[in-house]
N, CA, C and O atoms as a DFTB+ gen file, in Angstrom:
356 C
 N C O
     1  1     -53.498      19.411       5.240
     2  2     -52.481      18.657       4.542
     3  2     -51.937      17.548       5.428
     4  3     -52.045      16.379       5.058
     5  1     -51.352      17.863       6.589
     6  2     -50.940      16.852       7.537
     7  2     -49.739      16.007       7.147
     8  3     -49.605      14.889       7.643
     9  1     -48.866      16.491       6.286
    10  2     -47.662      15.741       5.895
    11  2     -46.564      15.995       6.923
    12  3     -46.639      16.949       7.698
    13  1     -45.551      15.145       6.926
    14  2     -44.434      15.307       7.866
    15  2     -43.121      15.070       7.139
    16  3     -42.936      14.051       6.473
    17  1     -42.210      16.033       7.278
    18  2     -40.860      15.917       6.742
    19  2     -39.899      15.862       7.916
    20  3     -39.851      16.787       8.727
    21  1     -39.129      14.776       8.011
    22  2     -38.104      14.612       9.042
    23  2     -36.746      14.644       8.371
    24  3     -36.494      13.899       7.424
    25  1     -35.869      15.511       8.865
    26  2     -34.503      15.604       8.364
    27  2     -33.589      15.174       9.503
    28  3     -33.599      15.780      10.575
    29  1     -32.798      14.128       9.273
    30  2     -31.897      13.586      10.287
    31  2     -30.479      14.017       9.972
    32  3     -29.955      13.744       8.893
    33  1     -29.856      14.708      10.950
    34  2     -28.490      15.211      10.776
    35  2     -27.598      14.663      11.879
    36  3     -28.038      14.440      13.007
    37  1     -26.343      14.453      11.529
    38  2     -25.337      13.999      12.490
    39  2     -24.079      14.819      12.269
    40  3     -23.465      14.746      11.204
    41  1     -23.696      15.595      13.263
    42  2     -22.493      16.422      13.155
    43  2     -22.562      17.424      12.006
    44  3     -21.542      17.724      11.387
    45  1     -23.750      17.942      11.716
    46  2     -23.912      18.931      10.663
    47  2     -24.078      18.359       9.266
    48  3     -24.228      19.120       8.310
    49  1     -24.057      17.035       9.120
    50  2     -24.220      16.382       7.826
    51  2     -25.557      15.643       7.781
    52  3     -25.957      15.021       8.765
    53  1     -26.235      15.711       6.662
    54  2     -27.520      15.034       6.514
    55  2     -27.303      13.530       6.405
    56  3     -26.461      13.063       5.638
    57  1     -28.079      12.782       7.187
    58  2     -28.008      11.326       7.185
    59  2     -29.210      10.699       6.482
    60  3     -29.086       9.644       5.861
    61  1     -30.375      11.347       6.579
    62  2     -31.585      10.817       5.955
    63  2     -32.626      11.929       5.896
    64  3     -32.610      12.859       6.703
    65  1     -33.526      11.817       4.932
    66  2     -34.669      12.723       4.790
    67  2     -35.876      11.828       4.561
    68  3     -35.876      11.006       3.645
    69  1     -36.904      11.980       5.386
    70  2     -38.084      11.123       5.286
    71  2     -39.339      11.976       5.137
    72  3     -39.578      12.904       5.909
    73  1     -40.120      11.642       4.138
    74  2     -41.414      12.282       3.920
    75  2     -42.481      11.263       4.283
    76  3     -42.611      10.225       3.634
    77  1     -43.245      11.570       5.329
    78  2     -44.274      10.653       5.831
    79  2     -43.709       9.257       6.080
    80  3     -44.370       8.254       5.809
    81  1     -42.476       9.199       6.601
    82  2     -41.844       7.930       6.964
    83  2     -41.066       7.256       5.858
    84  3     -40.337       6.299       6.118
    85  1     -41.201       7.727       4.629
    86  2     -40.486       7.114       3.501
    87  2     -39.165       7.852       3.255
    88  3     -39.150       9.067       3.060
    89  1     -38.066       7.107       3.265
    90  2     -36.757       7.705       3.027
    91  2     -36.645       8.171       1.575
    92  3     -36.892       7.409       0.641
    93  1     -36.267       9.434       1.408
    94  2     -36.079       9.998       0.070
    95  2     -34.643      10.465      -0.138
    96  3     -34.364      11.209      -1.079
    97  1     -33.725      10.033       0.736
    98  2     -32.325      10.437       0.626
    99  2     -31.598       9.463      -0.266
   100  3     -31.831       8.264      -0.111
   101  1     -30.753       9.852      -1.171
   102  2     -30.383      11.241      -1.465
   103  2     -31.352      11.853      -2.485
   104  3     -31.624      11.268      -3.534
   105  1     -31.839      12.984      -2.169
   106  2     -32.762      13.688      -3.043
   107  2     -32.648      15.175      -2.764
   108  3     -32.408      15.582      -1.627
   109  1     -32.818      15.978      -3.785
   110  2     -32.771      17.421      -3.620
   111  2     -33.973      17.872      -2.809
   112  3     -35.092      17.418      -3.048
   113  1     -33.746      18.772      -1.842
   114  2     -34.850      19.347      -1.079
   115  2     -34.418      20.699      -0.549
   116  3     -33.231      21.024      -0.539
   117  1     -35.396      21.487      -0.107
   118  2     -35.078      22.765       0.523
   119  2     -36.074      23.026       1.634
   120  3     -37.220      22.578       1.594
   121  1     -35.601      23.767       2.629
   122  2     -36.446      24.210       3.738
   123  2     -36.260      25.711       3.860
   124  3     -35.139      26.214       3.798
   125  1     -37.361      26.421       4.032
   126  2     -37.305      27.876       4.195
   127  2     -37.930      28.249       5.531
   128  3     -38.983      27.734       5.908
   129  1     -37.259      29.156       6.240
   130  2     -37.791      29.714       7.473
   131  2     -38.354      31.087       7.138
   132  3     -37.650      31.933       6.586
   133  1     -39.606      31.305       7.466
   134  2     -40.270      32.575       7.195
   135  2     -40.072      33.510       8.385
   136  3     -39.837      33.056       9.505
   137  1     -40.167      34.803       8.141
   138  2     -39.950      35.768       9.217
   139  2     -41.026      35.683      10.300
   140  3     -40.808      36.159      11.414
   141  1     -42.180      35.088       9.999
   142  2     -43.245      34.944      10.996
   143  2     -43.120      33.655      11.810
   144  3     -43.995      33.350      12.621
   145  1     -42.030      32.892      11.598
   146  2     -41.799      31.664      12.356
   147  2     -42.268      30.403      11.652
   148  3     -41.938      29.297      12.080
   149  1     -43.027      30.550      10.587
   150  2     -43.479      29.384       9.828
   151  2     -42.325      28.829       8.989
   152  3     -41.365      29.538       8.688
   153  1     -42.435      27.553       8.619
   154  2     -41.446      26.924       7.759
   155  2     -42.162      26.306       6.564
   156  3     -43.322      25.905       6.657
   157  1     -41.457      26.237       5.450
   158  2     -41.981      25.545       4.274
   159  2     -40.864      24.689       3.705
   160  3     -39.686      24.946       3.951
   161  1     -41.239      23.673       2.943
   162  2     -40.253      22.766       2.365
   163  2     -40.749      22.286       1.011
   164  3     -41.942      22.318       0.707
   165  1     -39.797      21.844       0.215
   166  2     -40.115      21.242      -1.077
   167  2     -39.162      20.072      -1.276
   168  3     -37.949      20.209      -1.115
   169  1     -39.726      18.919      -1.629
   170  2     -38.929      17.738      -1.917
   171  2     -39.680      16.897      -2.948
   172  3     -40.857      16.582      -2.765
   173  1     -38.999      16.540      -4.020
   174  2     -39.577      15.738      -5.108
   175  2     -40.934      16.270      -5.584
   176  3     -41.867      15.503      -5.823
   177  1     -41.021      17.589      -5.716
   178  2     -42.242      18.204      -6.210
   179  2     -43.337      18.361      -5.171
   180  3     -44.365      18.978      -5.447
   181  1     -43.136      17.816      -3.988
   182  2     -44.105      17.951      -2.904
   183  2     -43.806      19.231      -2.133
   184  3     -42.652      19.505      -1.804
   185  1     -44.828      20.003      -1.848
   186  2     -44.675      21.233      -1.075
   187  2     -45.347      21.047       0.288
   188  3     -46.477      20.569       0.384
   189  1     -44.620      21.437       1.332
   190  2     -45.145      21.362       2.685
   191  2     -45.061      22.738       3.320
   192  3     -44.206      23.542       2.950
   193  1     -45.936      23.014       4.267
   194  2     -45.906      24.286       4.975
   195  2     -46.494      24.095       6.365
   196  3     -47.571      23.520       6.521
   197  1     -45.777      24.582       7.375
   198  2     -46.312      24.516       8.726
   199  2     -47.542      25.403       8.841
   200  3     -48.374      25.198       9.724
   201  1     -47.662      26.374       7.971
   202  2     -48.824      27.263       7.949
   203  2     -50.102      26.497       7.599
   204  3     -51.196      26.918       7.974
   205  1     -49.971      25.380       6.886
   206  2     -51.121      24.582       6.471
   207  2     -51.219      23.260       7.222
   208  3     -51.890      22.335       6.764
   209  1     -50.552      23.160       8.377
   210  2     -50.678      21.976       9.222
   211  2     -49.646      20.891       9.006
   212  3     -49.719      19.847       9.654
   213  1     -48.687      21.100       8.118
   214  2     -47.624      20.117       7.928
   215  2     -46.582      20.270       9.029
   216  3     -46.486      21.325       9.656
   217  1     -45.807      19.222       9.263
   218  2     -44.712      19.258      10.234
   219  2     -43.387      19.164       9.495
   220  3     -43.215      18.328       8.608
   221  1     -42.450      20.031       9.870
   222  2     -41.098      19.997       9.315
   223  2     -40.168      19.962      10.520
   224  3     -40.027      20.951      11.239
   225  1     -39.531      18.802      10.733
   226  2     -38.752      18.565      11.946
   227  2     -37.321      18.205      11.576
   228  3     -37.085      17.372      10.700
   229  1     -36.366      18.844      12.256
   230  2     -34.950      18.531      12.052
   231  2     -34.438      17.862      13.316
   232  3     -34.518      18.432      14.404
   233  1     -33.908      16.646      13.171
   234  2     -33.351      15.875      14.278
   235  2     -31.832      15.971      14.172
   236  3     -31.257      15.671      13.126
   237  1     -31.182      16.393      15.267
   238  2     -29.730      16.570      15.234
   239  2     -29.071      15.773      16.347
   240  3     -29.570      15.720      17.471
   241  1     -27.934      15.149      16.017
   242  2     -27.081      14.548      17.032
   243  2     -25.708      15.193      16.900
   244  3     -25.323      15.644      15.821
   245  1     -24.996      15.231      17.977
   246  2     -23.669      15.842      17.983
   247  2     -22.649      14.934      17.306
   248  3     -22.852      13.723      17.213
   249  1     -21.568      15.514      16.840
   250  2     -20.542      14.766      16.118
   251  2     -19.927      13.663      16.976
   252  3     -19.511      12.638      16.437
   253  1     -19.857      13.845      18.292
   254  2     -19.241      12.852      19.165
   255  2     -20.168      11.711      19.549
   256  3     -19.745      10.774      20.226
   257  1     -21.432      11.773      19.125
   258  2     -22.419      10.761      19.476
   259  2     -22.820      10.016      18.213
   260  3     -23.157      10.633      17.203
   261  1     -22.783       8.696      18.270
   262  2     -23.209       7.888      17.127
   263  2     -24.720       7.991      16.967
   264  3     -25.443       7.919      17.960
   265  1     -25.219       8.158      15.735
   266  2     -26.671       8.202      15.543
   267  2     -27.355       6.945      16.057
   268  3     -28.534       6.993      16.408
   269  1     -26.644       5.818      16.112
   270  2     -27.209       4.566      16.611
   271  2     -27.378       4.571      18.128
   272  3     -28.130       3.763      18.673
   273  1     -26.667       5.496      18.822
   274  2     -26.749       5.572      20.277
   275  2     -27.894       6.457      20.754
   276  3     -28.173       6.505      21.952
   277  1     -28.559       7.155      19.845
   278  2     -29.622       8.085      20.212
   279  2     -30.965       7.424      19.951
   280  3     -31.233       7.007      18.824
   281  1     -31.822       7.319      20.976
   282  2     -33.136       6.690      20.769
   283  2     -33.953       7.443      19.723
   284  3     -33.798       8.653      19.562
   285  1     -34.815       6.731      19.019
   286  2     -35.674       7.350      18.007
   287  2     -36.489       8.466      18.651
   288  3     -36.989       8.316      19.766
   289  1     -36.616       9.573      17.948
   290  2     -37.400      10.699      18.440
   291  2     -36.616      11.646      19.320
   292  3     -37.146      12.674      19.740
   293  1     -35.344      11.320      19.615
   294  2     -34.519      12.197      20.436
   295  2     -33.569      12.935      19.520
   296  3     -32.899      12.331      18.683
   297  1     -33.517      14.224      19.679
   298  2     -32.641      15.031      18.846
   299  2     -32.903      16.489      19.105
   300  3     -33.386      16.865      20.173
   301  1     -32.587      17.308      18.131
   302  2     -32.734      18.737      18.293
   303  2     -34.157      19.223      18.157
   304  3     -34.444      20.371      18.496
   305  1     -35.066      18.383      17.670
   306  2     -36.434      18.830      17.475
   307  2     -36.526      19.774      16.302
   308  3     -35.673      19.754      15.414
   309  1     -37.534      20.587      16.289
   310  2     -37.725      21.520      15.182
   311  2     -36.709      22.648      15.291
   312  3     -36.733      23.423      16.248
   313  1     -35.844      22.735      14.339
   314  2     -34.798      23.750      14.366
   315  2     -35.385      25.129      14.133
   316  3     -36.331      25.287      13.361
   317  1     -34.836      26.101      14.783
   318  2     -35.231      27.487      14.602
   319  2     -33.996      28.295      14.217
   320  3     -32.891      27.981      14.659
   321  1     -34.170      29.325      13.405
   322  2     -33.030      30.173      13.106
   323  2     -32.547      30.863      14.360
   324  3     -33.303      31.017      15.318
   325  1     -31.282      31.283      14.364
   326  2     -30.668      31.873      15.559
   327  2     -31.421      33.088      16.067
   328  3     -31.430      33.345      17.271
   329  1     -32.061      33.853      15.165
   330  2     -32.743      35.066      15.593
   331  2     -34.242      34.846      15.805
   332  3     -34.992      35.817      15.903
   333  1     -34.690      33.602      15.876
   334  2     -36.120      33.331      16.069
   335  2     -36.601      33.947      17.369
   336  3     -35.971      33.789      18.415
   337  1     -37.700      34.635      17.295
   338  2     -38.278      35.233      18.497
   339  2     -37.701      36.584      18.850
   340  3     -38.168      37.219      19.795
   341  1     -36.693      37.046      18.115
   342  2     -36.104      38.348      18.426
   343  2     -37.055      39.444      17.995
   344  3     -37.666      39.362      16.929
   345  1     -37.181      40.465      18.820
   346  2     -38.038      41.601      18.481
   347  2     -37.411      42.398      17.363
   348  3     -36.197      42.603      17.338
   349  1     -38.234      42.847      16.439
   350  2     -37.718      43.656      15.331
   351  2     -38.085      45.112      15.513
   352  3     -38.226      45.855      14.542
   353  1     -38.243      45.523      16.784
   354  2     -38.657      46.893      17.083
   355  2     -37.618      47.840      16.768
   356  3     -37.800      49.043      16.959
């Protein structure tokens, strides 16, 4: 598949959502974190999955930093849930 979904957040608020570089904000979308570490997303009828080679990346800047002050590609990277990697033994 090879699609890429970038979600840009600033201070916990969404600033932009881009599918393969095209801005689709404001648009309804969802991202799901699977228990095996994979992620899936749906936006405008398009389905993406890291399991099938797609990229789902969340870029975050802190509330005290202007999004204009952060170079492109710098941010939180691919977000993981708080319990990612925890053993379920």
